[in-house]
N, C-alpha and C positions, 0 to 999 in steps of 0.2 A: 485392505488398507486399515491401519489403526492410526487415529489422529493423536498428536501430542497434546495432552491436557496441561495447561499452564496454571489453571485455577479452578477450584471446584468446591462449592458448598451447596446447601439445600436450595439456594435461590438463583445462583449463577454458575455458569461454566464457561471457561475461555480456552480456546485451542490456538495452536500455531498452524495456521492454514498454509499448506504447501502451494507453490505456484501451480497454476493450471486447474485447480479444483473449483468448480462452481459452488456457490453458497446454496443455491436452490435451483430447481428446474427452470429452464428458460426456453422460450420459443426460438431464440437465436442459436441455440445449441441443442436441437431436438434429438440428435444422435447420442447425447451424453446420458449415461445410465447411473453415474455415481455423483452424489452431491454431499456437501458437508453436513447438511441437516440430517439426511438419511443415515450417513455413516455414523455420526455422533449419537443419534437416537438409538441405533442398534448397538453401539458400543457401550452405552450406559443404561440401556433399557428404559429410557424415559423420554417423553416429549420435550423438544427443545425449540426455542423461538429466537431467531437472530434479532439483536437489538440495533444492529447497524450493518453496513455492507462493506465487502471488499471485492474489487474486481477479480475476475477469474485469474488473471495473470499476476495479481498482487499477492504476496505472501504476508504472514505475520498474524498479529493478535486479532482474533475474531471472538466476540463476546455473545453469549446466548443467555436468555432468561429461562428459568425452570419453573416459573409460576407467573400467573397473570399479574399479581401485585408487583413483582419485580420488573416485569415487562413494562407496565404502565409507568413506574417510577423512572426507569432508565430512558424511556421515550421522552419524558418531560425534561430530563437532564440534557439529552441530545438537542431537543427543540430550543432549550434556553442556552445552548452553547456552553454548558458547564462541564462537558467531557473534554479532556485534553488528550489529543492523539498526536503522536510524533512518528514520522516516516523517514526512512533512509532511501535516497535515490542517487543513482549515478547518471549524470547528464552530460550532454555534449558541450564542450567549450569551458572557459573559465568564468564561473559565476563570481559576482562581487561578494564581499564578506557577509553582508546581511541585506535582506530586502523584504519589503512587504508588498505583495502583489494584490492590488485592489482592482479587480477586473470582473465585471458582471458576466455571468454565463447564461446562455439560452437553454431553456428546457425544451423537451421534445415537442411541446405544444406551441413553441415560439415565444413564450413568456420569459422575460429577463429576470434573473435572480442575482442578488448581491452575493459576491464570492470573494473571500479574502484568504490568502495563504502567506505565511511568513516562513522564510528559510534563512539558514545560516550555512556558510561553507565550512566544511570540516577539513577538506584536503583537496589538493589539485595535483594532477599528473600530466606529463607530456610524453608521448611515445614517438619514436622515430619511424613513423609509418606514413608513406605517401598515399594520399587519397584525393583524387582530382587535382586541384591547383594548390593544395595544402601539403607542404613537405613533412609536417608533423601533425599529430592528433592530440588534442587537449580534452581532458575530462575533469569533472568536479564531482566530489562526493558531498552531498548536501543533506542536512536534516531539515525536514519540512513540518511545520505545525499549521494545519488548516484551522482557521477560525470558524469556517462554515463547512457544511458537508454536502456539496453539490456533486452530481454524477461526474466521474472522471475529473474532479476538480484539480487535483495536483497535476495530473497528466496534461490537462488543457492549459493550466497556468504556466507550467514550465515551457510548454511549446509556445505560448504567447510571448514569453520573454526571450525566445530563440535559444533556449537551452533544453531541448526535448530529452525525455528520459530514454536511455538506451534500451532497446528491445520493445519500445512501445509502437503499436500499430492500432489506430491510424494517426495518432497524434505525434509520432516520432519522426526520425530521419531515416528514410529508406536506404540511403548510402551507408550510414553507420550500421544499421541493422544488417545489411548485406555483409559488411566488413566483419562484424562479430560472428555471423553465421559461417562465413567461408574461412576465416582465419582461425577461429577458436571453437567452432561448432556450438556457439552459444545462441540460444533462441529465447531465453527467459527475459521477461521485462524486469529491469533492475529497480524495482520499487517494493519496499518492505515496510509493513506496519510494525514499527519497532516497539511502541509502548502505548498504553492507554491508562489514563488516570481519571477517577470518578469517585463519587461518594456511594457507598453501599446502599442499595435501595431499601434495606430493612434496618440496618444498624447505624447508618449514616457515617460509618468509618471511612476514611479516605483510603482507597485501594489503588495501587499502581501495579500493572501487569506488563511484563516485558517478554518479548519473543526473540529467541536466537535466530540468526540468519540461516537460511536454507543452504544446503551444500553447494548448489549451483551458483548462488549469489557469492558465497565465500570463494569459490574457484575463480569467479570473474574478478573479484577484488584483488586476488593474488596475481593473476596474469596481467592486470592493469598496473599493479604496483601500489595500490592503496594499503595502508597499514594501520590507520588510526582507530578502526573499529574491530580489528582482528585480535 
């Protein structure tokens, strides 16, 4: 596998991470032998350090530092919420035009953390498909900007407002996931890290990096009838 490089200088490198690729080794997926860190390191022949995380099933912009200085600087920007990330998600139901979700999330140790996500609705579709007691199925395409960076934040927040992301497990809708799997053979989680904006750790220049949608995400948008981002 060769990773798509979106940005590369002597201090930073960014890739478009495909769905299903782990960033680094994890005890919850002990059988996996390929990781983004390892593949990218071998691809460019240099040590790389991820400065943020993407879930295994999330695609899109993933940024790595190539030096300790760049890593330290980027960590500070993330800690101070100076990095702007935007995601695209397909969710169940009709979302309202815009909303700020201010809902604390629990860490693995039980501690509660402040968590804020802002989204705006880009497009809505309705399909003539019967599922349970509903004669049609409604979906929304949303752009989400998290103000904080908690684990599974966007997934948990969209589930909290009862608009779970299609393909998400365990925070999604089992009935919808089954529908997509059986009707369209789609098992991808429809969450994509669309862009990231920050100040370069060495030059202080404002940098924005964007990632194109993965093929399976594009296929899903097409069979659903979304057109605004294609």
